[in-house]
C-alpha positions in Angstrom: 4.9 -9.4 27.5 7.6 -10.9 29.8 10.7 -10.3 27.7 12.1 -7.5 25.5 12.0 -8.4 21.9 14.4 -6.6 19.7 14.1 -6.1 15.9 17.0 -6.6 13.5 19.6 -3.8 13.2 18.6 -1.4 10.4 14.9 -2.3 10.7 12.9 0.4 9.0 10.1 2.1 11.0 7.8 4.7 9.3 4.6 5.4 7.6 3.1 5.2 4.1 0.8 7.5 2.0 -0.1 8.0 -1.6 -0.1 11.3 -3.4 -3.8 11.6 -4.2 -4.8 10.8 -0.7 -2.8 13.5 1.0 -1.5 16.1 -1.4 -4.7 17.8 -2.5 -5.4 19.5 -5.8 -4.7 16.5 -8.0 -7.1 17.6 -10.7 -5.5 15.8 -13.7 -6.1 12.2 -12.8 -9.1 9.8 -13.2 -9.9 9.7 -9.5 -10.5 13.5 -9.3 -13.0 13.2 -12.2 -14.6 10.1 -10.7 -15.2 11.8 -7.3 -17.4 14.4 -8.9 -20.1 11.8 -9.8 -23.0 11.8 -7.3 -22.8 8.8 -4.9 -19.2 7.9 -6.0 -17.8 8.5 -2.5 -19.5 7.0 0.5 -19.6 10.2 2.7 -20.3 12.5 -0.2 -16.9 14.2 -0.1 -14.2 14.8 -2.7 -10.5 14.7 -2.2 -10.2 18.5 -2.7 -7.4 19.9 -0.7 -7.0 16.6 1.1 -4.3 17.1 3.8 -2.6 19.9 2.0 0.5 17.8 2.1 1.6 19.4 -1.2 2.4 22.5 0.8 3.0 21.0 4.2 5.2 18.1 3.4 8.3 19.4 5.3 6.3 19.9 8.5 4.8 16.5 8.1 8.2 14.9 7.7 9.4 16.8 10.8 6.7 15.1 12.8 7.8 11.7 11.5 11.5 12.3 12.2 10.7 13.7 15.6 8.9 10.5 16.4 11.9 8.4 15.6 10.8 7.2 12.1 13.5 6.1 9.8 11.6 5.7 6.5 8.6 7.1 4.6 6.7 5.6 1.6 5.0 8.0 -0.8 4.0 8.1 -4.4 4.9 10.2 -7.4 1.7 11.6 -8.9 2.1 10.7 -12.6 -0.6 13.2 -13.7 1.2 16.1 -12.1 4.5 15.2 -13.7 3.1 14.4 -17.1 -0.3 16.2 -17.3 -0.3 15.8 -21.1 1.2 13.1 -23.3 5.0 13.7 -23.5 4.9 17.1 -21.6 6.8 17.0 -18.4 5.9 19.7 -15.9 9.1 21.1 -14.6 7.5 22.6 -11.5 6.1 19.3 -10.4 9.5 17.6 -10.9 11.1 20.3 -8.9 8.5 19.8 -6.1 9.3 16.1 -5.8 13.0 16.8 -5.7 12.2 19.1 -2.8 10.1 16.4 -1.1 13.0 14.0 -1.4 15.5 16.6 -0.1 13.3 17.1 2.9 13.1 13.3 3.6 16.9 12.9 3.2 17.6 15.9 5.4 15.6 14.4 8.1 17.2 10.9 7.6 14.0 9.3 6.4 14.7 6.7 3.8 12.4 7.4 0.8 10.4 4.5 -0.6 8.9 5.7 -3.8 5.7 4.2 -5.3 5.3 4.7 -9.1 1.6 3.7 -9.5 -0.8 4.0 -6.6 -4.2 3.7 -8.1 -4.4 6.9 -10.2 -3.9 7.5 -13.9 -3.4 10.7 -15.9 -6.7 11.6 -17.5 -5.2 11.5 -21.0 -4.2 7.9 -20.4 -7.4 6.8 -18.7 -9.3 8.1 -21.7 -7.2 5.9 -24.0 -8.4 2.8 -22.2 -6.3 2.8 -19.0 -5.0 -0.5 -17.8 -7.3 -2.4 -20.1 -5.0 -1.2 -23.0 -1.6 -2.8 -23.4 -0.4 0.6 -24.6 -0.6 1.7 -21.0 2.2 -0.8 -20.1 4.5 1.0 -22.6 3.5 4.4 -21.4 4.1 3.4 -17.8 7.6 2.0 -18.8 8.4 5.4 -20.2 7.3 7.1 -17.0 9.4 4.6 -14.9 12.5 5.3 -17.0 12.0 9.0 -16.6 11.6 8.6 -12.8 14.7 6.4 -12.5 16.8 9.0 -14.5 15.4 12.0 -12.7 15.3 10.8 -9.1 17.6 7.8 -9.0 20.3 9.8 -7.3 18.0 10.4 -4.3 16.1 7.1 -4.3 17.2 3.5 -3.9 13.9 1.9 -2.7 11.3 1.6 -5.4 7.7 0.2 -5.3 6.5 -0.3 -8.8 2.8 -1.0 -8.4 0.5 -0.8 -5.4 -2.0 -3.7 -5.0 -2.6 -4.8 -8.6 -5.3 -7.2 -7.4 -7.2 -4.6 -5.3 -7.1 -2.1 -8.1 -8.3 -4.6 -10.7 -11.2 -5.9 -8.7 -12.4 -2.6 -7.2 -12.3 -0.8 -10.5 -13.3 -3.5 -12.9 -15.2 -6.2 -11.0 -17.0 -4.3 -8.2 -17.1 -1.1 -10.2 -16.7 1.2 -7.1 -13.4 2.8 -8.4 -12.8 4.4 -11.7 -13.6 3.5 -14.4 -16.5 1.8 -12.7 -16.7 -1.3 -14.7 -18.3 -4.6 -13.6 -16.6 -7.3 -15.7 -14.6 -10.0 -14.0 -12.8 -10.8 -17.3 -11.7 -7.2 -17.6 -10.5 -7.3 -14.0 -8.3 -10.3 -14.7 -6.9 -8.7 -17.9 -6.1 -5.5 -16.0 -4.4 -7.4 -13.2 -2.3 -9.2 -15.7 -1.3 -5.9 -17.4 -0.3 -4.5 -14.1 1.8 -7.5 -13.3 3.5 -7.2 -16.7 4.1 -3.5 -16.0 5.8 -4.4 -12.8 8.1 -6.8 -14.5 9.0 -4.2 -17.1 9.5 -1.6 -14.4 11.7 -3.9 -12.4 14.1 -4.3 -15.3 14.1 -0.6 -16.2 14.9 0.5 -12.7 17.8 -1.8 -12.4 19.1 -0.8 -15.8 18.6 3.0 -15.4 19.0 3.8 -11.7 22.7 3.1 -11.2 23.3 5.7 -8.6 23.6 4.5 -5.0 21.8 7.2 -3.0 22.8 5.9 0.4 26.2 4.3 -0.5 25.2 0.9 0.8 26.2 -0.9 -2.4 22.7 -1.2 -3.8 21.5 1.4 -6.3 18.0 0.1 -6.8 15.9 -2.1 -4.5 12.7 -2.9 -6.3 9.5 -4.6 -5.3 5.7 -4.2 -5.5 3.1 -3.8 -2.8 0.8 -6.8 -2.5 -2.3 -6.8 -0.4 -2.3 -10.2 1.4 -5.6 -11.1 3.1 -6.2 -14.4 4.7 -9.4 -15.8 3.2 -11.1 -18.6 5.2 -14.4 -20.4 4.9 -17.1 -18.9 7.2 -18.4 -22.4 7.8 -15.6 -25.0 7.7 -18.3 -27.7 7.1 -19.6 -26.0 4.0 -18.0 -27.2 0.7 -19.2 -24.0 -1.1 -17.5 -21.8 1.5 -14.3 -23.8 1.3 -14.3 -23.8 -2.5 -14.9 -20.1 -2.8 -12.3 -19.3 -0.2 -9.8 -21.5 -2.0 -10.5 -19.9 -5.4 -10.2 -16.4 -4.1 -7.0 -17.2 -2.3 -5.5 -18.7 -5.4 -6.2 -15.7 -7.7 -6.1 -12.8 -5.2 -3.1 -13.9 -3.1 -1.1 -16.7 -4.6 -1.2 -16.1 -8.3 -0.1 -12.5 -8.0 2.9 -13.3 -5.8 3.8 -16.4 -7.8 3.8 -14.4 -11.1 6.6 -12.2 -9.8 8.7 -15.3 -9.1 8.0 -17.7 -12.0 7.2 -15.1 -14.7 3.9 -16.9 -15.5 0.6 -15.1 -15.2 -2.2 -17.5 -14.5 -5.4 -15.9 -13.5 -8.8 -17.5 -13.5 -12.2 -17.4 -11.7 -15.4 -19.2 -12.7 -17.4 -17.5 -15.4 -14.7 -15.1 -16.5 -12.1 -15.0 -19.3 -8.9 -16.5 -17.9 -5.5 -14.9 -18.6 -2.4 -17.1 -19.0 0.9 -15.9 -20.4 4.6 -16.0 -19.6 6.4 -12.7 -19.2 10.2 -13.2 -18.9 10.7 -9.8 -17.3 8.5 -10.9 -14.4 10.7 -13.8 -13.4 12.5 -13.2 -10.1 11.3 -9.5 -10.1 11.2 -9.0 -6.3 14.1 -7.7 -4.4 11.6 -7.4 -1.6 8.0 -8.5 -1.1 6.0 -5.4 -0.2 3.2 -6.7 2.1 0.1 -4.7 2.6 -2.2 -6.2 5.3 -5.3 -5.0 7.1 -7.5 -7.9 8.1 -8.7 -11.4 7.3 -12.1 -12.3 5.8 -14.4 -15.2 6.4 -15.8 -16.2 3.0 -19.6 -16.7 2.8 -20.4 -18.4 -0.6 -24.2 -18.0 -0.3 -24.6 -14.8 1.7 -25.4 -11.3 0.4 -22.1 -10.1 1.6 -19.3 -12.5 0.6 -16.7 -11.4 3.0 -17.5 -11.0 6.7 -15.8 -10.7 10.0 -16.2 -13.4 12.6 -19.0 -12.8 15.2 -17.7 -11.1 18.3 -14.3 -10.0 16.8 -12.7 -6.7 17.5 -13.6 -4.5 14.5 -12.2 -1.3 13.1 -14.4 1.7 12.2 -14.7 0.1 8.7 -15.9 -3.2 10.1 -12.6 -5.0 9.5 -11.4 -7.5 12.0 -8.3 -6.7 14.1 -6.4 -10.1 13.9 -2.7 -10.1 14.8 -2.5 -13.9 14.1 -3.7 -13.2 10.6 -0.9 -10.7 10.2 1.7 -13.3 11.3 0.2 -15.7 8.8 0.4 -13.2 6.0 4.1 -12.5 6.8 4.9 -16.2 6.8 3.0 -16.8 3.5 4.6 -13.8 1.8 8.1 -14.8 3.0 7.6 -18.3 1.5 8.1 -16.7 -2.0 11.8 -16.2 -1.2 12.3 -12.5 -1.0 12.6 -10.5 2.2 9.4 -8.9 3.3 8.9 -5.1 3.9 5.5 -4.3 5.5 4.5 -1.5 3.1 1.1 -0.9 4.7 -0.7 -2.0 7.9 -3.1 0.1 10.0 -6.4 0.6 11.6 -9.4 2.9 11.1 -9.9 4.0 14.7 -11.0 7.6 15.0 -11.0 7.5 18.8 -7.7 5.7 19.0 -9.4 3.3 21.3 -7.5 0.2 20.3 -4.8 1.3 17.9 -2.1 1.5 20.7 -2.8 -2.1 21.7 -3.0 -3.2 18.1 0.4 -1.6 17.3 2.0 -3.7 20.1 0.1 -6.9 19.1 1.1 -6.5 15.4 4.7 -5.7 16.2 4.8 -8.8 18.4 3.4 -10.7 15.4 6.4 -9.5 13.4 8.8 -10.9 16.0 7.1 -14.3 15.8 7.3 -14.3 12.0 11.0 -13.5 12.3 11.4 -16.4 14.7 9.8 -18.6 12.1 12.5 -17.6 9.6 10.9 -14.7 7.7 13.3 -11.9 6.8 11.3 -8.8 7.7 13.0 -5.5 6.7 10.7 -3.0 8.2 7.2 -1.8 9.1 5.4 1.1 7.5 2.2 2.1 9.3 -0.8 3.4 7.4 -0.7 6.2 8.0 1.1 9.2 9.5 -2.1 11.3 9.3 -5.8 10.9 8.4 -6.4 11.2 4.7 -8.8 10.7 1.8 -9.6 6.9 1.8 -10.7 6.5 -1.8 -14.4 5.5 -2.1 -14.8 5.7 1.7 -13.9 9.4 1.7 -12.7 11.1 4.9 -14.7 9.1 7.4 -12.1 6.3 8.1 -9.3 7.7 10.3 -6.1 5.8 10.0 -3.7 8.4 11.1 -1.3 8.5 14.0 -2.1 12.2 13.7 -5.6 13.4 13.5 -6.4 15.9 10.8 -9.1 18.5 11.1 -10.6 18.5 7.6 -13.1 21.3 8.7 -10.2 23.8 9.0 -8.7 25.4 5.9 -5.1 24.7 7.0 -5.7 21.1 8.0 -4.1 21.1 11.5 -2.5 17.8 12.7 -3.0 16.6 16.3 -1.1 13.6 17.7 -3.1 10.7 18.9 -1.8 8.7 21.8 -0.8 6.0 19.3 1.7 8.4 17.7 3.7 8.5 21.0 3.5 4.7 21.4 4.7 4.1 17.8 7.6 6.5 18.5 8.7 4.5 21.5 8.8 1.3 19.5 10.7 3.0 16.6 13.2 4.7 18.9 13.9 1.5 20.9 13.7 -0.8 17.8 12.2 -3.2 20.3 9.1 -4.2 22.2 9.6 -4.0 25.9 7.3 -4.8 28.8 7.1 -1.0 29.5 6.0 -0.3 26.0 3.4 -3.1 26.1 2.1 -1.7 29.4 1.8 1.8 27.9 -0.5 0.4 25.2 -3.1 -0.4 27.8 -5.6 -3.2 27.4 -4.2 -6.1 25.3 -6.2 -7.3 22.3 
């Protein structure tokens, strides 16, 4: 890197997490019950105490602030706040007020996710997101959150990865409720999108308190997992067709719905979903971009999504591909809203390539900005290792390693934590930072 590349003033640097993956003890949601089934989690674990972040949140935020972070994304665990229909747990509400106070005290902008893959058991047992009643119940929860926490929160993320949740839980069947029905997956995705539209309107109506006095009381978006999908064999009509169909439903249709208000989801052999939802129109104050890899699409192979031969891979077998990240930023930016990178990270237990990847992906952001994308910030997944859903504790995404064999879950900084801190403090990429990352990707 020959020249220093600065990021815009006010650019947000931080990390992201979800309640179930880090807090521990979330016994009242559908994921906790699902984990108890033999074979449900790849490494045979359960979330259990997770990172004990429920008790250790203030120490964790001290680590982030000490490393120059300026923002942190986390989720409110609905099942803790409303463990039974209509009953609000005052202790859980007080806890999240304390979490927000800790963030604000350390000058970390809170970005609050309202649905990050988990549902209260009582709602899951009523049909979960297959039931349109869940949209109404979620709207009530959103209104409560806006009234209760709006004075401390301006940045809201309504739904995390509606497309990932729908296909993992209802098509692949590897997340609760473990269904394998493509039609149900599309219906669930549509309900989640409609829920986002409802939540967007409620947050703007209800959260009228400007927490940071910048003139905006509520800044609302969703987190969309954008993955470039390319044919494995460019000469294969089947590979090209499948890649195009998957891109249309998984990437484009989800983002377009939040602009046009029209949900249009279809894949061959499944019940299509088409409807117009007025609340969805222009419902993104920012586009929350989650990005981890690109996939080559193999229409005839046993595994439909593969990494290119010879590519640098994470511990999960995902390709490290900065150019794909730049592409995702540009494609997300084309929908008109500024882009906030709500998740990006690498499963790399040995921290062998994460430092170089951080530099390469930050450079990709600067190139996207040069191409006209308004990028607001970058939230790395994650501050510390955590429970990675059906993959358990084996994938290690953290800037800080967590010893899950120890009762108190000690955190140990990896070299990438210091490198990320240098980027965040400088709000720039410099030749010295690039050199500190070691071998370029």
